BALOBA-1460 file (C-alpha; in Angstrom, 3 decimals):
// residues 77
<rec num="1" residu="m" x="0.205" y="0.268" z="-0.050"/>
<rec num="2" residu="n" x="2.733" y="2.417" z="0.650"/>
<rec num="3" residu="a" x="5.189" y="1.189" z="-2.291"/>
<rec num="4" residu="e" x="3.029" y="4.067" z="-4.632"/>
<rec num="5" residu="s" x="0.001" y="5.680" z="-3.525"/>
<rec num="6" residu="a" x="2.741" y="6.303" z="0.059"/>
<rec num="7" residu="g" x="-0.194" y="6.095" z="2.199"/>
<rec num="8" residu="n" x="-2.511" y="9.011" z="0.316"/>
<rec num="9" residu="s" x="-6.194" y="7.905" z="-0.250"/>
<rec num="10" residu="n" x="-6.372" y="10.390" z="-3.146"/>
<rec num="11" residu="t" x="-3.374" y="9.377" z="-5.034"/>
<rec num="12" residu="m" x="-3.878" y="8.848" z="-8.937"/>
<rec num="13" residu="n" x="-1.046" y="6.795" z="-10.883"/>
<rec num="14" residu="y" x="-1.440" y="7.192" z="-14.687"/>
<rec num="15" residu="n" x="0.360" y="4.057" z="-16.394"/>
<rec num="16" residu="s" x="2.244" y="3.834" z="-19.606"/>
<rec num="17" residu="d" x="-0.566" y="1.561" z="-21.172"/>
<rec num="18" residu="g" x="-3.148" y="4.372" z="-20.647"/>
<rec num="19" residu="s" x="-4.887" y="2.808" z="-17.470"/>
<rec num="20" residu="f" x="-4.846" y="4.482" z="-14.433"/>
<rec num="21" residu="d" x="-4.834" y="3.614" z="-10.327"/>
<rec num="22" residu="v" x="-6.436" y="5.364" z="-7.933"/>
<rec num="23" residu="g" x="-6.914" y="5.117" z="-4.225"/>
<rec num="24" residu="l" x="-4.861" y="3.732" z="-1.483"/>
<rec num="25" residu="w" x="-4.495" y="0.468" z="-3.172"/>
<rec num="26" residu="l" x="-3.984" y="1.874" z="-6.230"/>
<rec num="27" residu="v" x="-7.110" y="0.057" z="-8.164"/>
<rec num="28" residu="n" x="-6.322" y="-0.297" z="-11.744"/>
<rec num="29" residu="n" x="-9.636" y="1.041" z="-13.823"/>
<rec num="30" residu="y" x="-9.375" y="-2.031" z="-15.391"/>
<rec num="31" residu="n" x="-11.305" y="-3.498" z="-12.496"/>
<rec num="32" residu="w" x="-13.642" y="-1.055" z="-11.898"/>
<rec num="33" residu="n" x="-16.414" y="-2.764" z="-13.915"/>
<rec num="34" residu="a" x="-16.472" y="-5.835" z="-11.761"/>
<rec num="35" residu="c" x="-15.539" y="-4.263" z="-8.130"/>
<rec num="36" residu="s" x="-17.110" y="-1.252" z="-7.802"/>
<rec num="37" residu="g" x="-20.253" y="-0.995" z="-10.772"/>
<rec num="38" residu="g" x="-18.105" y="0.599" z="-13.362"/>
<rec num="39" residu="s" x="-16.927" y="3.739" z="-10.716"/>
<rec num="40" residu="a" x="-13.731" y="4.722" z="-9.373"/>
<rec num="41" residu="p" x="-13.493" y="3.346" z="-6.036"/>
<rec num="42" residu="c" x="-12.265" y="6.404" z="-4.410"/>
<rec num="43" residu="g" x="-13.764" y="6.140" z="-0.788"/>
<rec num="44" residu="a" x="-11.606" y="4.310" z="1.222"/>
<rec num="45" residu="s" x="-13.988" y="1.193" z="1.787"/>
<rec num="46" residu="a" x="-14.409" y="0.747" z="-1.843"/>
<rec num="47" residu="n" x="-10.989" y="1.236" z="-2.575"/>
<rec num="48" residu="l" x="-10.542" y="-1.948" z="0.092"/>
<rec num="49" residu="q" x="-12.998" y="-3.935" z="-1.081"/>
<rec num="50" residu="c" x="-11.933" y="-3.455" z="-4.394"/>
<rec num="51" residu="a" x="-8.085" y="-4.689" z="-3.424"/>
<rec num="52" residu="i" x="-9.811" y="-7.459" z="-1.585"/>
<rec num="53" residu="d" x="-11.327" y="-8.924" z="-4.955"/>
<rec num="54" residu="v" x="-8.094" y="-8.086" z="-7.166"/>
<rec num="55" residu="y" x="-6.380" y="-9.975" z="-4.385"/>
<rec num="56" residu="n" x="-8.840" y="-13.241" z="-4.767"/>
<rec num="57" residu="w" x="-8.976" y="-13.366" z="-8.349"/>
<rec num="58" residu="g" x="-5.100" y="-13.123" z="-8.183"/>
<rec num="59" residu="g" x="-5.574" y="-16.673" z="-6.369"/>
<rec num="60" residu="r" x="-4.962" y="-14.833" z="-3.088"/>
<rec num="61" residu="t" x="-1.683" y="-13.183" z="-3.938"/>
<rec num="62" residu="w" x="-0.434" y="-9.983" z="-5.019"/>
<rec num="63" residu="k" x="0.227" y="-11.075" z="-8.571"/>
<rec num="64" residu="f" x="-2.034" y="-8.360" z="-9.770"/>
<rec num="65" residu="w" x="-0.099" y="-5.456" z="-8.465"/>
<rec num="66" residu="s" x="2.854" y="-3.764" z="-10.649"/>
<rec num="67" residu="t" x="5.051" y="-3.388" z="-7.403"/>
<rec num="68" residu="c" x="4.756" y="-7.348" z="-6.187"/>
<rec num="69" residu="a" x="7.916" y="-7.923" z="-7.836"/>
<rec num="70" residu="k" x="9.691" y="-4.901" z="-6.111"/>
<rec num="71" residu="c" x="8.594" y="-6.448" z="-2.608"/>
<rec num="72" residu="g" x="9.303" y="-9.946" z="-3.536"/>
<rec num="73" residu="v" x="5.685" y="-10.716" z="-2.876"/>
<rec num="74" residu="c" x="4.275" y="-11.701" z="-6.222"/>
<rec num="75" residu="n" x="2.823" y="-15.094" z="-5.677"/>
<rec num="76" residu="s" x="2.764" y="-15.118" z="-1.666"/>
<rec num="77" residu="n" x="-0.199" y="-14.159" z="0.550"/>
């Protein structure tokens, strides 16, 4: 959570592929339809719930976060 957002719940990160991430957990806009009805999960609880969903979709691992390799946790839960 602290890798890119630095603990800022209002963080927005633009990615080189044209997508973007929002909130503490930097949930990518590719996931918004499935986890928040198509809206940006900007509120803390919505962002956390989307992060939990993405974590579960990844087999209860962090592999869907771009920073997982930096932290060495891509295949850990």
